ZADO-147218 format. One record per atom (N, C-alpha, C, CB): residue in three letters; x, y, z. Coordinates in steps of 0.1 Angstrom, whole numbers, padded with zeros to 4 digits, always signed. Glycine has a CB too. Example, Ala and Ser with C-alpha at 12.3 -4.5 7.8 and 13.67 -1.06 7.14 Angstrom:
# residues 2
ala+0132-0057+0078ala+0123-0045+0078ala+0132-0033+0078ala+0113-0045+0090ser+0128-0022+0071ser+0137-0011+0071ser+0129+0000+0079ser+0141-0006+0057
***
This chain:
# residues 300
unk-0016-0074-0352unk-0013-0079-0339unk-0025-0087-0333unk-0008-0068-0329unk-0023-0099-0329unk-0034-0107-0324unk-0039-0102-0311unk-0030-0122-0323unk-0052-0106-0307unk-0058-0102-0294unk-0049-0108-0283unk-0072-0107-0293unk-0044-0121-0285unk-0036-0127-0274unk-0024-0119-0272unk-0033-0141-0278unk-0017-0114-0282unk-0005-0106-0281unk-0008-0093-0273unk+0001-0103-0294unk-0019-0087-0277unk-0023-0075-0270unk-0026-0077-0255unk-0036-0068-0277unk-0033-0089-0253unk-0036-0092-0239unk-0023-0095-0231unk-0045-0105-0238unk-0013-0101-0237unk+0000-0103-0230unk+0007-0090-0227unk+0009-0113-0239unk+0006-0081-0237unk+0012-0067-0235unk+0005-0060-0223unk+0011-0059-0248unk-0009-0062-0223unk-0017-0055-0212unk-0013-0061-0198unk-0032-0058-0214unk-0011-0074-0197unk-0007-0080-0185unk+0007-0076-0181unk-0008-0096-0186unk+0016-0075-0191unk+0029-0070-0188unk+0029-0056-0183unk+0038-0071-0200unk+0021-0047-0189unk+0020-0033-0184unk+0015-0033-0170unk+0011-0025-0193unk+0006-0041-0166unk+0000-0042-0153unk+0012-0044-0143unk-0011-0052-0151unk+0020-0055-0146unk+0031-0058-0137unk+0041-0047-0137unk+0038-0071-0142unk+0043-0040-0148unk+0053-0029-0148unk+0048-0017-0140unk+0055-0024-0163unk+0035-0013-0142unk+0029-0002-0134unk+0030-0005-0119unk+0014+0000-0138unk+0027-0017-0115unk+0028-0020-0101unk+0042-0020-0096unk+0022-0034-0098unk+0051-0025-0104unk+0066-0025-0100unk+0071-0011-0098unk+0074-0033-0110unk+0068-0002-0107unk+0072+0012-0106unk+0066+0019-0094unk+0068+0020-0119unk+0054+0014-0090unk+0047+0020-0079unk+0055+0020-0066unk+0034+0013-0077unk+0063+0009-0064unk+0070+0008-0051unk+0080+0019-0050unk+0078-0006-0051unk+0087+0023-0061unk+0097+0034-0060unk+0090+0048-0061unk+0107+0032-0071unk+0080+0049-0069unk+0073+0062-0071unk+0066+0066-0058unk+0063+0061-0083unk+0059+0057-0052unk+0052+0061-0040unk+0062+0063-0029unk+0043+0049-0035unk+0073+0056-0028unk+0083+0058-0018unk+0090+0071-0020unk+0094+0047-0019unk+0090+0077-0032unk+0098+0089-0034unk+0090+0101-0029unk+0099+0091-0049unk+0077+0100-0026unk+0070+0112-0021unk+0065+0110-0006unk+0057+0114-0029unk+0068+0098-0001unk+0064+0096+0013unk+0077+0095+0022unk+0056+0083+0015unk+0077+0101+0033unk+0067+0110+0039unk+0070+0125+0037unk+0066+0107+0054unk+0079+0128+0028unk+0083+0142+0027unk+0072+0151+0022unk+0095+0143+0017unk+0064+0147+0012unk+0054+0155+0007unk+0040+0151+0011unk+0055+0155-0008unk+0038+0138+0013unk+0025+0133+0017unk+0026+0121+0026unk+0016+0130+0004unk+0019+0121+0037unk+0019+0110+0046unk+0011+0098+0040unk+0013+0114+0060unk+0015+0086+0045unk+0009+0074+0039unk-0007+0074+0038unk+0013+0062+0046unk-0013+0077+0049unk-0028+0077+0049unk-0034+0088+0040unk-0033+0077+0063unk-0027+0099+0040unk-0032+0110+0031unk-0031+0106+0016unk-0024+0123+0033unk-0020+0098+0013unk-0019+0093+0000unk-0030+0084-0004unk-0005+0085-0002unk-0035+0076+0005unk-0046+0067+0003unk-0059+0075-0001unk-0049+0058+0015unk-0061+0086+0006unk-0073+0094+0003unk-0073+0098-0012unk-0074+0106+0012unk-0061+0103-0016unk-0060+0107-0030unk-0063+0095-0040unk-0046+0113-0033unk-0057+0084-0036unk-0058+0072-0045unk-0072+0067-0046unk-0049+0061-0040unk-0079+0065-0035unk-0092+0060-0035unk-0102+0070-0041unk-0097+0056-0020unk-0101+0082-0037unk-0111+0092-0042unk-0109+0094-0057unk-0109+0106-0035unk-0096+0096-0061unk-0094+0097-0075unk-0099+0086-0084unk-0079+0100-0078unk-0096+0074-0079unk-0100+0062-0087unk-0115+0061-0087unk-0094+0049-0080unk-0122+0064-0076unk-0137+0063-0075unk-0143+0073-0086unk-0142+0067-0061unk-0137+0085-0087unk-0142+0094-0097unk-0141+0089-0111unk-0135+0108-0095unk-0129+0083-0114unk-0126+0078-0127unk-0135+0066-0130unk-0112+0074-0128unk-0138+0057-0121unk-0146+0045-0123unk-0161+0049-0125unk-0145+0036-0112unk-0165+0059-0118unk-0179+0064-0120unk-0180+0071-0133unk-0183+0074-0109unk-0169+0078-0138unk-0169+0085-0151unk-0171+0075-0162unk-0157+0093-0152unk-0166+0063-0161unk-0167+0053-0172unk-0178+0043-0169unk-0154+0047-0175unk-0185+0045-0158unk-0195+0035-0154unk-0206+0032-0164unk-0201+0039-0141unk-0208+0042-0173unk-0219+0041-0183unk-0215+0030-0193unk-0221+0054-0190unk-0203+0026-0194unk-0198+0016-0203unk-0204+0002-0199unk-0183+0015-0204unk-0207+0000-0186unk-0212-0012-0181unk-0227-0012-0180unk-0206-0016-0168unk-0233-0023-0177unk-0248-0023-0176unk-0252-0016-0163unk-0253-0038-0176unk-0265-0011-0163unk-0270-0005-0151unk-0276-0016-0142unk-0281+0006-0155unk-0269-0018-0131unk-0273-0029-0122unk-0276-0024-0108unk-0262-0040-0122unk-0285-0030-0102unk-0289-0026-0088unk-0283-0037-0079unk-0304-0025-0086unk-0276-0033-0068unk-0271-0042-0059unk-0282-0048-0050unk-0260-0035-0050unk-0282-0062-0049unk-0292-0068-0041unk-0288-0066-0026unk-0292-0084-0043unk-0299-0065-0018unk-0297-0062-0003unk-0288-0072+0003unk-0310-0062+0004unk-0289-0085+0000unk-0281-0095+0006unk-0266-0094+0002unk-0286-0109+0003unk-0263-0086-0008unk-0249-0085-0012unk-0242-0072-0007unk-0248-0085-0027unk-0250-0064+0000unk-0244-0051+0006unk-0232-0055+0015unk-0254-0044+0014unk-0233-0065+0023unk-0222-0068+0032unk-0210-0072+0024unk-0227-0080+0041unk-0212-0079+0013unk-0200-0083+0005unk-0193-0071-0001unk-0204-0093-0006unk-0201-0061-0006unk-0195-0049-0011unk-0187-0041+0000unk-0206-0040-0017unk-0193-0041+0012unk-0186-0034+0023unk-0173-0041+0026unk-0196-0033+0035unk-0174-0055+0027unk-0162-0063+0030unk-0151-0061+0019unk-0165-0078+0031unk-0156-0060+0007unk-0146-0058-0004unk-0140-0044-0003unk-0153-0059-0017unk-0147-0034+0001unk-0142-0021+0003unk-0132-0021+0015unk-0153-0011+0006unk-0135-0028+0026unk-0126-0028+0037unk-0113-0036+0033unk-0132-0035+0049unk-0114-0047+0027unk-0102-0056+0024unk-0094-0050+0013unk-0107-0070+0021unk-0101-0046+0002unk-0094-0042-0010unk-0091-0028-0012unk-0102-0047-0022unk-0100-0019-0007unk-0098-0005-0009unk-0092+0002+0004unk-0111+0002-0012unk-0095-0003+0015unk-0091+0004+0028unk-0079-0003+0034unk-0103+0005+0037unk-0081-0014+0041unk-0071-0020+0049unk-0059-0024+0040unk-0076-0032+0056unk-0062-0029+0028unk-0051-0033+0019unk-0042-0021+0016unk-0057-0039+0006unk-0048-0010+0012unk-0040+0001+0008unk-0034+0008+0020unk-0049+0011+0000unk-0041+0009+0031unk-0036+0016+0043unk-0023+0008+0047unk-0046+0016+0054unk-0024-0005+0048unk-0012-0013+0052unk-0001-0012+0042unk-0016-0027+0055unk-0004-0012+0029unk+0006-0011+0019unk+0014+0002+0020unk+0000-0012+0005unk+0007+0013+0020unk+0015+0026+0020unk+0021+0029+0034unk+0005+0037+0017unk+0015+0024+0045unk+0022+0026+0058unk+0034+0017+0059unk+0012+0023+0069unk+0033+0005+0054unk+0044-0004+0054unk+0055+0000+0045unk+0040-0018+0050unk+0052+0005+0033unk+0062+0009+0023unk+0069+0022+0028unk+0055+0013+0010unk+0062+0030+0036unk+0068+0042+0042unk+0079+0038+0052unk+0058+0050+0049unk+0078+0026+0058unk+0088+0022+0068unk+0099+0012+0063unk+0080+0015+0079unk+0096+0005+0052unk+0105-0005+0047unk+0111-0001+0033unk+0099-0019+0047unk+0117-0010+0026unk+0123-0007+0013unk+0114-0012+0002unk+0137-0013+0012unk+0116-0007-0010unk+0108-0012-0022unk+0110-0027-0025unk+0112-0004-0034unk+0123-0032-0023unk+0125-0046-0026unk+0119-0055-0016unk+0141-0048-0027unk+0121-0051-0003unk+0114-0059+0008unk+0099-0060+0005unk+0116-0053+0022unk+0093-0048+0002unk+0078-0048+0000unk+0074-0056-0012unk+0074-0034-0003unk+0081-0056-0023unk+0078-0063-0035unk+0079-0078-0033unk+0086-0059-0047unk+0089-0082-0026unk+0091-0097-0023unk+0080-0102-0014unk+0105-0099-0017unk+0077-0095-0004unk+0066-0099+0005unk+0052-0100-0002unk+0065-0090+0017unk+0050-0091-0012unk+0038-0090-0019unk+0034-0103-0026unk+0038-0079-0029unk+0045-0110-0031unk+0042-0122-0038unk+0038-0134-0029unk+0054-0126-0047unk+0037-0132-0016unk+0032-0142-0008unk+0016-0143-0009unk+0036-0140+0007unk+0010-0133-0016unk-0004-0133-0017unk-0010-0146-0023unk-0008-0121-0026unk-0004-0152-0033unk-0010-0165-0038unk-0011-0176-0027unk-0002-0170-0050unk-0001-0176-0019unk-0001-0186-0008unk-0012-0183+0002unk+0013-0186-0001unk-0014-0171+0006unk-0025-0167+0015unk-0038-0170+0008unk-0024-0152+0019unk-0039-0167-0004unk-0052-0169-0012unk-0055-0184-0012unk-0051-0164-0026unk-0045-0192-0013unk-0048-0207-0013unk-0053-0211+0001unk-0035-0214-0016unk-0047-0206+0011unk-0052-0209+0025unk-0066-0205+0027unk-0043-0203+0035unk-0070-0193+0022unk-0083-0188+0024unk-0093-0196+0015unk-0084-0173+0020unk-0089-0200+0003unk-0097-0208-0006unk-0100-0222+0001unk-0090-0210-0019unk-0090-0227+0008unk-0091-0239+0015unk-0102-0238+0026unk-0078-0244+0021unk-0102-0227+0033unk-0111-0225+0044unk-0125-0222+0039unk-0107-0213+0052unk-0127-0213+0028unk-0140-0209+0024unk-0146-0217+0013unk-0139-0195+0020unk-0137-0222+0004unk-0142-0230-0008unk-0139-0245-0007unk-0136-0224-0020unk-0134-0249+0005unk-0131-0263+0007unk-0121-0269-0003unk-0144-0271+0007unk-0112-0261-0008unk-0102-0266-0018unk-0093-0275-0011unk-0095-0254-0024unk-0089-0286-0017unk-0081-0296-0011unk-0066-0292-0011unk-0083-0310-0018unk-0059-0296-0001unk-0045-0293+0000unk-0037-0306-0001unk-0041-0286+0014unk-0029-0307-0012unk-0021-0319-0013unk-0008-0318-0005unk-0017-0321-0028unk-0001-0328-0003unk+0011-0328+0006unk+0022-0319-0001unk+0017-0342+0007unk+0022-0319-0014unk+0032-0310-0021unk+0028-0295-0019unk+0032-0313-0036unk+0015-0292-0019unk+0011-0278-0016unk+0014-0274-0002unk-0004-0277-0019unk+0012-0283+0007unk+0015-0280+0021unk+0030-0277+0023unk+0011-0292+0030unk+0038-0285+0016unk+0053-0283+0017unk+0056-0269+0011unk+0060-0294+0009unk+0049-0266+0000unk+0051-0253-0007unk+0048-0242+0002unk+0043-0252-0020unk+0036-0243+0010unk+0032-0233+0019unk+0042-0231+0030unk+0018-0236+0025unk+0048-0242+0035unk+0057-0241+0046unk+0070-0234+0041unk+0061-0255+0051unk+0075-0238+0030unk+0087-0232+0024unk+0085-0217+0021unk+0092-0239+0012unk+0074-0214+0015unk+0070-0200+0011unk+0069-0191+0023unk+0058-0200+0003unk+0062-0196+0033unk+0060-0187+0045unk+0073-0186+0053unk+0049-0193+0054unk+0082-0196+0052unk+0095-0195+0058unk+0103-0183+0052unk+0103-0208+0057unk+0102-0182+0039unk+0108-0171+0032unk+0102-0157+0036unk+0108-0172+0017unk+0089-0157+0037unk+0082-0145+0041unk+0086-0141+0055unk+0067-0147+0040unk+0086-0151+0064unk+0090-0148+0078unk+0105-0143+0078unk+0089-0160+0086unk+0113-0149+0070unk+0127-0145+0070unk+0129-0130+0066unk+0135-0153+0059unk+0122-0125+0056unk+0124-0111+0052unk+0116-0102+0061unk+0119-0109+0037unk+0105-0106+0067unk+0098-0098+0077unk+0107-0095+0089unk+0085-0105+0081unk+0114-0105+0094unk+0122-0104+0106unk+0136-0098+0103unk+0123-0117+0113unk+0142-0102+0092unk+0156-0098+0090unk+0159-0089+0078unk+0164-0111+0088unk+0148-0086+0070unk+0150-0077+0059unk+0153-0063+0064unk+0137-0077+0050unk+0164-0058+0059unk+0169-0044+0064unk+0169-0035+0052unk+0183-0045+0070unk+0173-0022+0055unk+0174-0012+0045unk+0181+0000+0050unk+0161-0008+0040unk+0184+0010+0042unk+0190+0023+0045unk+0180+0029+0055unk+0192+0032+0033unk+0185+0033+0067unk+0177+0038+0078unk+0171+0052+0074unk+0186+0040+0091unk+0177+0059+0065unk+0172+0072+0060unk+0160+0070+0051unk+0183+0080+0053unk+0159+0059+0044unk+0148+0056+0036unk+0138+0045+0042unk+0153+0051+0022unk+0143+0037+0051unk+0135+0027+0057unk+0137+0028+0072unk+0139+0013+0052unk+0129+0037+0079unk+0131+0040+0093unk+0128+0028+0102unk+0123+0051+0097unk+0120+0019+0098unk+0116+0007+0106unk+0112-0005+0097unk+0104+0011+0116unk+0123-0011+0091unk+0120-0022+0082unk+0112-0033+0087unk+0133-0027+0076unk+0114-0038+0100unk+0107-0049+0105unk+0092-0046+0106unk+0113-0052+0119unk+0089-0034+0112unk+0075-0031+0113unk+0068-0029+0099unk+0073-0018+0121unk+0076-0023+0090unk+0071-0021+0076unk+0069-0034+0069unk+0081-0012+0068unk+0078-0043+0071unk+0076-0057+0065unk+0064-0064+0070unk+0089-0065+0067unk+0062-0062+0083unk+0050-0068+0090unk+0037-0062+0083unk+0050-0065+0105unk+0036-0049+0081unk+0025-0043+0075unk+0023-0047+0060unk+0025-0028+0076unk+0034-0050+0053unk+0033-0054+0040unk+0028-0068+0039unk+0047-0054+0033unk+0030-0076+0049unk+0024-0090+0050unk+0009-0089+0052unk+0031-0098+0061unk+0005-0079+0060unk-0009-0077+0062unk-0016-0072+0050unk-0012-0068+0074unk-0008-0064+0042unk-0013-0059+0029unk-0016-0071+0020unk-0003-0050+0022unk-0007-0081+0019unk-0010-0093+0011unk-0021-0101+0017unk+0003-0102+0011unk-0023-0101+0030unk-0034-0109+0036unk-0047-0102+0032unk-0032-0109+0051unk-0048-0089+0034unk-0061-0082+0031unk-0064-0083+0016unk-0060-0067+0035unk-0054-0082+0007unk-0056-0084-0007unk-0061-0098-0011unk-0043-0081-0015unk-0057-0108-0004unk-0061-0121-0006unk-0076-0122-0002unk-0053-0131+0001unk-0079-0116+0009unk-0093-0116+0014unk-0102-0109+0003unk-0095-0109+0027unk-0097-0098-0002unk-0104-0091-0013unk-0107-0100-0025unk-0097-0078-0017unk-0097-0108-0029unk-0099-0116-0040unk-0110-0127-0038unk-0086-0124-0043unk-0111-0132-0026unk-0121-0141-0022unk-0135-0135-0024unk-0120-0147-0008unk-0137-0122-0019unk-0149-0115-0020unk-0153-0112-0034unk-0149-0102-0011unk-0142-0107-0041unk-0144-0102-0055unk-0148-0114-0064unk-0132-0096-0061unk-0143-0126-0061unk-0146-0138-0069unk-0161-0141-0068unk-0138-0150-0065unk-0166-0139-0057unk-0181-0142-0055unk-0189-0132-0061unk-0184-0143-0040unk-0186-0119-0060unk-0194-0108-0065unk-0194-0107-0080unk-0190-0095-0059unk-0183-0110-0087unk-0182-0109-0101unk-0191-0120-0108unk-0168-0110-0106unk-0196-0130-0100unk-0205-0140-0105unk-0219-0134-0107unk-0205-0152-0096unk-0221-0123-0100unk-0235-0117-0100unk-0235-0103-0108unk-0239-0115-0086unk-0224-0096-0108unk-0224-0082-0113unk-0213-0080-0123unk-0223-0072-0102unk-0215-0070-0132unk-0204-0065-0141unk-0193-0059-0132unk-0210-0055-0151unk-0181-0061-0136unk-0170-0056-0128unk-0171-0041-0125unk-0157-0059-0135unk-0175-0033-0134unk-0177-0019-0132unk-0186-0016-0120unk-0181-0012-0145unk-0197-0023-0120unk-0207-0021-0109unk-0201-0024-0095unk-0219-0030-0111unk-0194-0035-0094unk-0188-0039-0082unk-0177-0029-0077unk-0182-0053-0083unk-0168-0026-0087unk-0156-0018-0083unk-0160-0004-0080unk-0146-0019-0094unk-0169+0002-0087unk-0172+0016-0084unk-0179+0018-0071unk-0181+0022-0095unk-0187+0008-0066unk-0193+0009-0053unk-0183+0006-0042unk-0205+0000-0052unk-0174-0003-0045unk-0163-0005-0035unk-0155+0007-0032unk-0154-0017-0039unk-0151+0014-0043unk-0142+0026-0041unk-0150+0037-0035unk-0137+0030-0055unk-0163+0038-0037unk-0171+0048-0031unk-0172+0046-0016unk-0185+0048-0037unk-0175+0033-0012unk-0175+0030+0002unk-0161+0032+0008unk-0180+0016+0004unk-0151+0028+0000unk-0137+0030+0005unk-0133+0044+0009unk-0128+0025-0006unk-0139+0054+0002unk-0137+0068+0005unk-0141+0070+0020unk-0144+0077-0004unk-0153+0065+0023unk-0158+0067+0037unk-0149+0061+0047unk-0173+0062+0038unk-0144+0049+0044unk-0135+0042+0053unk-0122+0048+0055unk-0133+0027+0048unk-0116+0053+0045unk-0102+0059+0046unk-0102+0073+0051unk-0095+0058+0033unk-0112+0081+0049unk-0112+0095+0053unk-0108+0097+0068unk-0126+0101+0050unk-0114+0089+0077unk-0110+0091+0091unk-0095+0090+0094unk-0118+0082+0100unk-0089+0081+0085unk-0074+0078+0087unk-0066+0089+0080unk-0071+0065+0081unk-0070+0094+0069unk-0061+0102+0061unk-0065+0117+0059unk-0060+0096+0048unk-0077+0121+0062unk-0081+0134+0060unk-0072+0144+0067unk-0096+0136+0064unk-0069+0141+0080unk-0060+0150+0088unk-0047+0152+0081unk-0058+0145+0102unk-0041+0141+0075unk-0028+0143+0068unk-0029+0151+0056unk-0023+0129+0065unk-0041+0150+0049unk-0043+0158+0037unk-0044+0173+0040unk-0056+0153+0029unk-0051+0176+0051unk-0053+0189+0056unk-0040+0196+0060unk-0063+0190+0067unk-0030+0188+0064unk-0017+0193+0069unk-0008+0196+0057unk-0010+0183+0078unk-0011+0192+0045unk-0002+0194+0033unk-0003+0208+0028unk-0007+0184+0022unk+0009+0213+0025unk+0010+0226+0019unk+0011+0224+0003unk+0023+0234+0024unk+0000+0225-0003unk-0001+0222-0017unk+0007+0232-0026unk-0015+0222-0022unk+0009+0244-0021unk+0017+0254-0029unk+0031+0250-0029unk+0014+0268-0023unk+0036+0243-0019unk+0050+0239-0018unk+0053+0226-0025unk+0054+0239-0003unk+0043+0219-0029unk+0045+0206-0035unk+0052+0208-0049unk+0032+0198-0037unk+0063+0201-0052unk+0069+0202-0065unk+0061+0195-0075unk+0084+0197-0065unk+0063+0198-0088unk+0056+0191-0099unk+0058+0176-0098unk+0060+0196-0112unk+0070+0171-0094unk+0073+0157-0093unk+0063+0150-0084unk+0087+0155-0089unk+0060+0157-0073unk+0051+0151-0063unk+0037+0149-0069unk+0050+0159-0050unk+0032+0160-0076unk+0019+0159-0082unk+0019+0148-0093unk+0015+0172-0089unk+0030+0147-0100unk+0030+0136-0111unk+0030+0122-0104unk+0043+0138-0119unk+0037+0121-0093unk+0038+0108-0086unk+0024+0104-0081unk+0048+0108-0075unk+0017+0113-0075unk+0004+0110-0070unk-0006+0107-0081unk-0002+0122-0062unk-0005+0114-0092unk-0013+0112-0104unk-0010+0098-0110unk-0011+0123-0114unk+0003+0095-0110unk+0007+0082-0116unk+0000+0070-0108unk+0022+0080-0115unk+0000+0071-0095unk-0006+0061-0086unk-0021+0060-0088unk-0003+0063-0071unk-0028+0071-0090unk-0042+0071-0092unk-0046+0066-0106unk-0048+0085-0090unk-0040+0072-0116unk-0044+0069-0130unk-0039+0056-0135unk-0039+0080-0139unk-0026+0053-0132unk-0020+0041-0138unk-0021+0029-0129unk-0006+0044-0142unk-0016+0031-0116unk-0015+0019-0107unk-0029+0015-0102unk-0007+0023-0095unk-0039+0024-0101unk-0052+0020-0096unk-0062+0018-0107unk-0057+0031-0086unk-0064+0029-0115unk-0074+0029-0125unk-0070+0021-0138unk-0078+0043-0129unk-0058+0024-0143unk-0053+0018-0155unk-0051+0003-0154unk-0040+0024-0159unk-0045-0002-0142unk-0042-0016-0141unk-0055-0024-0141unk-0034-0019-0128unk-0065-0018-0135unk-0078-0026-0134unk-0084-0028-0148unk-0088-0018-0125unk-0084-0017-0156unk-0089-0018-0170unk-0081-0028-0178unk-0090-0004-0176unk-0068-0027-0177unk-0059-0036-0184unk-0061-0051-0180unk-0044-0032-0183unk-0063-0053-0167unk-0066-0066-0162unk-0079-0072-0168unk-0066-0066-0147unk-0089-0063-0169unk-0102-0068-0174unk-0100-0073-0189unk-0112-0056-0174unk-0092-0065-0197unk-0090-0069-0210unk-0082-0082-0211unk-0082-0057-0218unk-0071-0083-0203unk-0063-0095-0203unk-0070-0107-0199unk-0051-0093-0194unk-0079-0106-0189unk-0086-0118-0184unk-0096-0123-0194unk-0092-0115-0170unk-0101-0114-0203unk-0110-0119-0213unk-0104-0127-0223unk-0117-0107-0219unk-0091-0125-0226unk-0084-0132-0236unk-0076-0144-0231unk-0075-0123-0244unk-0069-0142-0220unk-0060-0152-0214unk-0067-0160-0203unk-0047-0145-0209unk-0061-0171-0199unk-0065-0179-0188unk-0062-0171-0175unk-0059-0193-0188unk-0071-0172-0165unk-0068-0165-0152unk-0055-0169-0146unk-0079-0169-0142unk-0050-0182-0148unk-0037-0186-0143unk-0026-0179-0150unk-0036-0201-0144unk-0028-0176-0163unk-0018-0169-0171unk-0016-0155-0166unk-0021-0169-0186unk-0028-0148-0164unk-0028-0134-0159unk-0022-0133-0145unk-0042-0128-0159unk-0025-0143-0136unk-0020-0143-0122unk-0005-0145-0122unk-0027-0154-0114unk+0000-0152-0132unk+0015-0155-0132unk+0023-0143-0134unk+0018-0165-0143unk+0017-0132-0139unk+0025-0120-0141unk+0028-0113-0128unk+0017-0110-0150unk+0022-0116-0117unk+0025-0110-0104unk+0040-0114-0101unk+0016-0115-0093unk+0045-0125-0106unk+0058-0129-0102unk+0069-0121-0109unk+0060-0144-0106unk+0065-0113-0119unk+0074-0104-0126unk+0077-0092-0117unk+0069-0100-0140unk+0067-0088-0109unk+0068-0076-0101unk+0081-0074-0093unk+0056-0074-0093unk+0085-0085-0085unk+0097-0083-0077unk+0109-0080-0085unk+0099-0095-0068unk+0110-0087-0097unk+0122-0085-0105unk+0122-0071-0110unk+0122-0095-0117unk+0111-0066-0116unk+0110-0052-0121unk+0112-0042-0110unk+0097-0050-0128unk+0105-0044-0098unk+0106-0035-0087unk+0121-0034-0082unk+0097-0039-0076unk+0128-0046-0082unk+0142-0046-0077unk+0150-0038-0087unk+0147-0060-0076unk+0148-0041-0100unk+0156-0034-0110unk+0154-0019-0110unk+0153-0039-0124unk+0142-0015-0109unk+0139+0000-0108unk+0145+0006-0095unk+0124+0002-0109unk+0143-0001-0084unk+0148+0005-0071unk+0163+0006-0071unk+0143-0004-0060unk+0170-0005-0076unk+0185-0005-0076unk+0190+0006-0086unk+0190-0019-0080unk+0185+0006-0098unk+0189+0016-0108unk+0186+0031-0103unk+0182+0014-0122unk+0174+0032-0097unk+0170+0045-0092unk+0177+0049-0079unk+0156+0046-0090unk+0184+0040-0072unk+0191+0043-0060unk+0183+0043-0048unk+0198+0056-0061unk+0170+0038-0048unk+0161+0038-0037unk+0163+0026-0028unk+0147+0040-0041unk+0170+0016-0033unk+0172+0003-0025unk+0184-0004-0031unk+0159-0005-0025unk+0188-0015-0024unk+0199-0023-0028unk+0197-0037-0024unk+0213-0018-0023unk+0202-0047-0032unk+0201-0061-0029unk+0210-0065-0018unk+0203-0069-0042unk+0206-0076-0010unk+0215-0082+0000unk+0212-0097+0001unk+0214-0075+0013unk+0219-0104+0009unk+0218-0119+0009unk+0204-0123+0015unk+0228-0124+0018unk+0199-0116+0025unk+0186-0119+0031unk+0175-0118+0020unk+0183-0111+0043unk+0175-0107+0012unk+0164-0105+0002unk+0165-0116-0008unk+0166-0091-0004unk+0177-0120-0013unk+0178-0130-0023unk+0174-0143-0018unk+0193-0131-0028unk+0178-0147-0005unk+0174-0160+0000unk+0159-0161+0003unk+0182-0162+0014unk+0153-0150+0008unk+0139-0150+0010unk+0131-0151-0003unk+0135-0137+0017unk+0136-0145-0013unk+0129-0146-0026unk+0130-0160-0032unk+0136-0136-0036unk+0141-0167-0030unk+0143-0180-0034unk+0133-0190-0027unk+0157-0186-0032unk+0131-0188-0014unk+0122-0196-0006unk+0108-0193-0011unk+0123-0192+0009unk+0104-0181-0012unk+0090-0177-0016unk+0087-0182-0030unk+0088-0162-0016unk+0096-0180-0040unk+0093-0185-0053unk+0093-0200-0054unk+0104-0180-0063unk+0101-0207-0046unk+0101-0222-0045unk+0087-0226-0039unk+0112-0227-0037unk+0083-0219-0029unk+0070-0223-0023unk+0058-0221-0033unk+0067-0215-0011unk+0058-0210-0040unk+0048-0207-0050unk+0048-0217-0061unk+0049-0193-0056unk+0060-0221-0065unk+0061-0232-0076unk+0055-0245-0071unk+0076-0234-0079unk+0057-0248-0059unk+0051-0261-0054unk+0036-0260-0053unk+0057-0265-0040unk+0031-0249-0048unk+0016-0248-0046unk+0009-0246-0059unk+0012-0237-0037unk+0017-0242-0070unk+0011-0240-0083unk+0010-0253-0091unk+0018-0230-0091unk+0018-0263-0087unk+0019-0276-0094unk+0005-0283-0093unk+0030-0285-0089unk+0001-0289-0104unk-0011-0297-0104unk-0008-0311-0099unk-0017-0298-0118unk-0014-0315-0088unk-0011-0328-0082unk-0015-0339-0092unk-0018-0330-0069unk-0008-0350-0092unk-0011-0361-0100unk-0020-0371-0093unk+0002-0368-0105unk-0014-0380-0085unk-0022-0390-0078unk-0017-0390-0063unk-0021-0404-0084unk-0017-0378-0057unk-0012-0377-0043unk-0023-0376-0034unk-0003-0364-0041unk-0021-0381-0022unk-0031-0381-0012unk-0034-0366-0007unk-0027-0389+0000unk-0047-0363-0006unk-0051-0349-0003unk-0056-0348+0011unk-0061-0344-0012unk-0054-0337+0017unk-0059-0334+0031unk-0070-0325+0030unk-0048-0329+0040unk-0082-0329+0035unk-0094-0320+0034unk-0094-0310+0046unk-0107-0328+0032
***
């Protein structure tokens, strides 16, 4: 089996692990663990695992001028991103959450335009308008079973902020990986992330009755830590070494399909007209912003 085939399998597994996460995390919240308490397990567990394999990377010292970037990466990628994701998922449905998540490439493009002076063609501007129209549609009108989604509108709103924070994390990470090995950057971000999320989630962890937790809850929490957080990062590193970054990034578009299939089959969510229409708008917008402009006038 060629390295390219293995890399494609790795990228597919990443999309699959993330897609399953929407239903797995939803299955234990808020009955067994509250959203912010879940984040404490995720960040702490991942930090331990990344430090455990840290010896595989070079021994690097963080420059003083880069401390602020590490802290920002921890806030955007490890803290605010995860806090808004789990809080939002607790209030909305897996399908709503997965559809909103794919607005991340659009937000990243806007941030790249602001910070890296990337040019916006008229086609990309049209794509952004159409894509964000779909995002706004599902945020405002995406519904769900009230027993599983107590406040879909608020949950959808937090899922959008999750995509926003993740996009900010990508901007910071792009800069730092030019200076450091990925293991160096990520293990320090997760370590700082523990400090950031503890004030939010420690109280919820202390309220848990661990003796009453069923094995399924332990397995779900372990899945999120080992596969969704730690495993996906390692698989992405392998995939990005073999494949083009644009090829790896394209696998994010598989997530809504897989998440929808898993949620519908598992009975945790169902499709409706608003979700389908919003997905069409968002995918159309992403298609337009992903197109390489030929000879169109650009707006700086």
